[in-house]
C-alpha positions in Angstrom: 63.2 46.2 45.1 63.8 46.3 41.4 61.5 44.2 39.2 64.5 42.3 37.7 65.4 41.1 41.2 61.8 40.0 41.8 61.8 38.1 38.5 65.1 36.4 39.6 63.5 35.4 43.0 60.4 34.1 41.2 62.7 32.0 38.8 64.6 30.6 41.8 61.4 29.7 43.5 60.0 27.9 40.5 63.3 26.1 39.8 63.2 24.6 43.4 59.5 23.8 43.2 59.9 21.8 40.0 63.0 20.1 41.4 60.8 18.9 44.3 57.7 18.2 42.3 56.4 14.8 41.2 57.6 14.1 38.6 60.5 16.4 38.9 61.4 18.8 36.1 64.4 21.0 35.3 62.6 24.4 35.1 65.6 25.8 33.3 64.8 23.5 30.4 61.4 25.2 30.1 62.9 28.7 30.2 65.6 27.8 27.7 63.2 26.1 25.3 60.9 29.1 25.2 63.8 31.5 24.6 65.4 29.5 21.8 62.4 28.3 19.9 60.0 31.1 20.5 57.4 28.6 21.6 57.4 26.0 24.3 57.6 22.2 23.6 56.4 21.7 27.2 53.0 23.4 26.3 51.2 26.1 28.1 49.8 23.8 30.8 52.9 21.8 31.6 52.5 22.7 35.2 49.5 20.4 35.4 51.8 17.4 34.9 53.8 18.1 38.0 52.5 17.9 41.6 53.7 19.7 44.7 51.6 20.2 47.8 50.6 23.7 48.7 52.4 23.3 52.1 55.7 22.5 50.3 55.1 25.3 47.9 54.6 27.8 50.7 57.7 26.6 52.5 59.8 27.1 49.4 58.3 30.6 48.8 58.9 31.6 52.4 62.5 30.4 52.3 63.3 32.5 49.3 61.3 35.5 50.4 62.9 35.6 53.8 66.4 35.9 52.2 65.5 39.4 51.1 64.2 42.6 52.7 61.0 42.7 50.7 58.1 45.0 51.2 54.7 43.4 51.9 53.3 44.3 48.5 56.4 42.7 46.9 55.8 39.5 48.8 52.2 39.4 47.8 53.1 40.2 44.2 55.6 37.2 44.1 53.1 34.8 45.8 50.3 35.8 43.4 52.6 35.6 40.3 53.8 32.1 41.3 50.5 30.6 42.2 48.5 32.1 39.3 51.4 31.7 36.9 53.3 28.4 36.4 53.7 26.8 39.8 53.2 23.0 39.8 49.6 21.8 40.4 48.5 21.3 43.9 45.9 18.8 42.7 47.4 15.3 42.7 44.5 14.0 40.5 45.9 16.0 37.6 49.0 13.8 37.4 47.4 10.5 38.3 44.9 10.6 35.4 
């Protein structure tokens, strides 16, 4: 699958994750802010302010991945990029402190 399509799937996954995170966030605002200002008013570690359990994250990822005929390496690439990139924290203590 073309890397542009993988990027779109990743974006769709992150949008849904942040919609369901605590507190919720419109991930499109993060994307649009970084495109228009060249920086990000949300900061580089904004994800630490939003919690979503790993189980819920995996269900969201699976739902999106299963819509497409992805190779195993593409699935792994997406999961890695999301979890090591800007997915919401899975540590509830980050948002409670």
